[in-house]
N, C-alpha and C positions, 0 to 999 in steps of 0.2 A: 636708617643707616644699616648696611649689611657688613658683616665681618667676615673675611676670608681668614680662617684660623690656621691655615696651613698651605703655604705656597712657597715655591723655591724660584722666586722672580729674579734672583741674582745670578742664576747659572747661565751658561753660555747660549743657551737657546733664546735668551732675551737681550743679549748684549747690543743688538742692533736697533731695537725698537721699544725699549722699556718705557720711554716716555708716553708713546702711544698706547702701550698696554695698560699703564696706570690710568690714563685719560679715559679709555673705553670702559675700564672697570668703574671709575667714578661716575661716568654717565649712567651706569646701571645701578648706581647707589652703593657700590662697595667703597667704603671709606677707610677701612683699616686692613692691613695686610700683615699677617704674622709669619715670620720667616724662620723656619726650623734649620738648624745647622746640620751639616753632613760629617765633615772632618776638617782637619787644618788646612787642607788644600783650597777650601772655599771660603775660609773666614774673612779674608781681605775683601772679596767681592760682596759677602753678606753684609759687613759693616759699612762698606761704601754706599750700598743701596739705602741702608737705613739712614746714613748721614744725608743722602740726597733728598730723602722724603721723610724728614723728622715728624714724628707723631702719627705718621701714616704707615710706614714700613717699620716693623718693630722686630728686633732680633731675639732669637733664642740661642742657647749655647748647649752643645752636646755632641756625642759621637754616635752616628748612625750604626746600627748593628752590622750592616753590610760593609762598614769600614773597619770593623774589628778584625785585624790581621796580626802579623808577627809583631808589629810596632805598636799594638794597642795601648800599652802602658805609657808610651811617649804621647800618644794622642790624648789619653786621659789626663796627663799632666798639663797639656795645652788647655783643656777644658777647665780644669781646676784653676789655672792661672787667670783665665779670662773671667770666671765667676768671682774671683777674689778682687778683680780690677774694677769692675763696673756692674751696673744692674742689667739684668736681662729679663724678658717676659716669662721665660720658662726654661727648664732643662729639657732639651729635645733637638732632634728626635732621637729617642733611645728605645731599646727593647730587644726583641728577639726575632731573627729571621733565619729559618731553616729551609728556605725554599731553594736558594741558589747554591749554597755551600754549607756543609756541616763540619768543615775542618776545625773551626774555632768555636764550637758550641760552648765549651767550658769557659772560654774567654769571654764569649757573649754574655753569659750569665754573670760573670764577675764584673764586667763593664756595666751591665744594667744595674746591678746592686750598688755598685760604687756611685753611680750617677743619681740613683734614688736617694742615697744618703746625702749626696751634695745638695739635692733639691730640698731636703729637710733642713740642712744646715742653713741654707739661704732663704728658707721659707718661699720657695717657688713651686708652681705646679710642674708636673712633667707631661710631656707629649710623646705618646707611646707608638712605636711602630712594631707591628707583629704580623708575621707571615709564616703560615704552616707551623704556627706555635701558639695558637690562641689560648689553650688551657694552660700551657706552661707559663705564658706571660701573665695570665690572670693569677696563677698560684703564687708567682713572685710578688706581685702587687699586694696580695693578701697578707704576706709577711710584714708589710709596712703600713697596713691600714690602721693598726692601733697607734702608730706614731703620727698619723694625720696626713699621709701622702694623698695628693689629689691631682687631677689632670684630665686628660683626654686620651681615649683610645682612637688614634687617628685612623682614618680609612676603615671604619668598622665594617666588617662583612661576615659576622658570625651568625649564630643561631639566636632564638629568643632566650634560651637558657644562658648563652654567653652574655647577652645583653643584660639580663637581670643580675648576673653575677658582677658584671662591671659597674652597674647602677648601684648595687648594694655596697660596693667598695668605695662609693662616692665619686665615681668618674663619669664623664660625659662621653657620648658617642660622636665621633667626627664623621659627618656624612657628606659625601661628594659624588662624583660622576658615576660611580659604580651603581648608584641607585637607579640610574637611567637605563642600565643594561638589562635586557629582558630575562637573560638566563641567570642573572646573579642571585635571584630569589630575595633580594634585600627589601624590596617593597613589601612583600608578605610579612617579613620579620618586623619591619618598622611600623606596619599597620597595628601591631600589638604593643608598641612602645610609646609612652607619652613624649610629646615634643619637648617637655621641660628637661629631658635628658640629652638633648642633641645640640650640636653646634655645626655650622656650615664650614666646608673647606673645598678647595679645588685640587690640592697637591700638584699645582702647575709646575712644570709643563706636562705632567703625567695624568693618566686616568681621565681623559677628556670625555665630557658627557655627550650622549646623543643630542643633537644631530651632527656633532663634529668629531665623533670618535675616530681615532686613527691619525688625527692632526694634533698639533701643539695645543695644549690646554692653556688657558689664561683666566684671570680672576673675573673678567666680564661674563664668562660662561657660567658663573655661579647661578645666574637667573634661571638656567634650565634645571638645576638642582632644586631650587626653591619652588619652581612650578610643579615638578614631579613630586616633591614632598607635600606640597599643598593638596595635590590630587590624592595621594596615598592617605593622608590624615583627614581628608574631606573638610579642610579649612581654607581660609583665604590666603593669598600670597602674603598679605600684610601680617596676618597672625604668625606665619612661619618666620618672617624676617624679625618681628618684634620679639618673639620668644627666643629664637636662637641668638639674637644679638644680646639680649639680657643675659643669656647663659654664658656667652663669651665674655661679657663684662664681669660677671661674677668670677669666673675661672682666672681671668688675667688681671682682675682688680683695676679695671678701667675707671 
């Protein structure tokens, strides 16, 4: 079994062929699909997909840092309400993103900390989005490591030093299509990191691996990430899938 620990299969890009997307993924051995939340505008679609594929598509709840705007407190209230209502796999995706817009940096920090506290309250892992804010994100996480926060740094693309700090904090590295990009430098970094610290993800429909880069990503393409990771770590495809699936099971309590 392969686990896609991070995919947005509920967004509009999949509305016309989601059944085929799931079928293709399952043919490639992908049997579980973890669905990170974005904001209140997508919750209905997120939960509809989960209900359509119970025990296969599994929802998270959270406010994406790029959705932290003027109404962020209202959005966080929605997150709180849903977490109080039912069980979710994780609080995510949450974090810091200073790439597109730095207007709401202070609010991003506030939202990140509030959601980490919610994860501790409900004893859930967190799934972290960080862009142009790696060290800042790690530093916030370190504030909560004594309280037992755990989770995944989704779409890891940092240095060996970053990776070791994340691992020391008790987190896993989410590895996806970026690994297949020649100029990313990620292969060199992961060559120095043990597989026991990694989980697999696609971030579908984004970050499509080679040889489909530039097209819509989907969970069946996880096999290209697995193959590249096996090459980098000089192990079999089976070892990559076995170890990363075991890691996913640990973090999500499967």
